[in-house]
C-alpha positions in Angstrom: 60.6 61.5 34.2 60.7 57.9 35.5 63.8 57.3 33.4 65.6 60.2 35.1 64.5 59.2 38.6 65.3 55.5 38.0 68.9 56.5 37.3 71.1 55.6 40.3 73.3 58.7 39.8 70.3 61.0 39.7 69.1 59.6 43.0 72.5 60.1 44.5 72.8 63.7 43.2 69.3 64.5 44.6 70.2 63.0 47.9 73.5 64.8 48.1 71.9 68.2 47.3 69.0 67.4 49.7 71.2 66.4 52.6 73.4 69.5 52.5 70.6 72.0 52.1 72.9 74.6 50.6 74.3 75.1 47.1 77.2 72.7 46.3 80.0 73.2 43.7 80.6 70.7 41.0 83.9 69.3 42.4 82.4 69.0 45.9 79.5 67.0 44.5 82.0 64.8 42.7 83.9 64.1 45.9 80.6 63.3 47.7 79.6 60.8 45.0 82.3 58.2 45.2 82.7 56.5 41.9 80.9 58.9 39.6 82.9 60.2 36.6 83.0 63.8 35.6 81.2 63.0 32.4 78.4 61.1 34.2 78.0 63.9 36.8 77.8 66.5 34.1 75.2 64.5 32.2 73.1 63.8 35.3 73.2 67.4 36.4 72.1 68.6 33.0 69.2 66.1 32.9 68.1 67.2 36.4 68.4 70.8 35.4 66.5 70.3 32.2 63.6 68.7 34.1 63.5 71.5 36.6 64.8 69.6 39.6 68.2 71.3 39.9 69.2 74.9 39.7 72.6 75.8 38.2 74.0 79.2 39.4 77.0 80.7 37.7 78.8 83.4 39.7 80.9 85.9 37.7 84.3 85.3 39.3 87.6 84.4 37.8 87.4 81.5 37.1 83.6 81.3 37.1 82.1 79.6 40.1 79.2 77.2 39.5 76.9 75.9 42.2 74.0 73.5 42.2 71.0 73.4 44.4 67.5 71.8 44.4 64.5 73.7 43.1 61.2 73.3 45.0 60.3 70.5 42.5 63.7 68.9 43.3 63.0 69.0 47.0 59.6 67.3 46.4 61.2 64.6 44.2 63.9 64.2 46.9 61.2 63.5 49.5 59.8 60.7 47.3 63.1 59.2 46.5 64.1 59.2 50.2 60.9 57.4 51.0 61.8 54.7 48.4 65.3 54.5 49.9 64.0 54.1 53.4 61.5 51.4 52.2 64.4 49.6 50.5 66.6 49.6 53.6 63.7 48.4 55.8 62.9 45.5 53.5 66.4 44.7 52.2 66.7 41.4 54.1 63.3 40.2 52.8 64.2 41.1 49.2 67.6 39.3 49.4 66.0 36.2 50.9 63.4 36.2 48.1 66.2 36.5 45.5 68.1 33.6 47.1 64.9 31.4 47.2 64.2 32.3 43.5 67.8 31.5 42.4 67.8 28.2 44.3 64.5 27.2 42.8 65.7 28.1 39.3 68.9 26.1 39.7 
């Protein structure tokens, strides 16, 4: 599970689905996630669906319409990942300063 949640695209997908609070179609998700390839988005969504974090709904239209949303488990995971993101933003300067000190010391 940690491997999935440590994946940057998984975090971005969870955040996108969490922020909108409504089902989102594949292409809309792809537009929201600047830089993700179709293949990576497909792989990420499948992994999240397999783990029970994302629900995939297929509507019998022509062509078929597919939407993605968070399951209750996905909402809970999104809460945790949002807390990590908030912590990272709050401490970004400290982390960058520590990296610079380390790199100078190593040089």
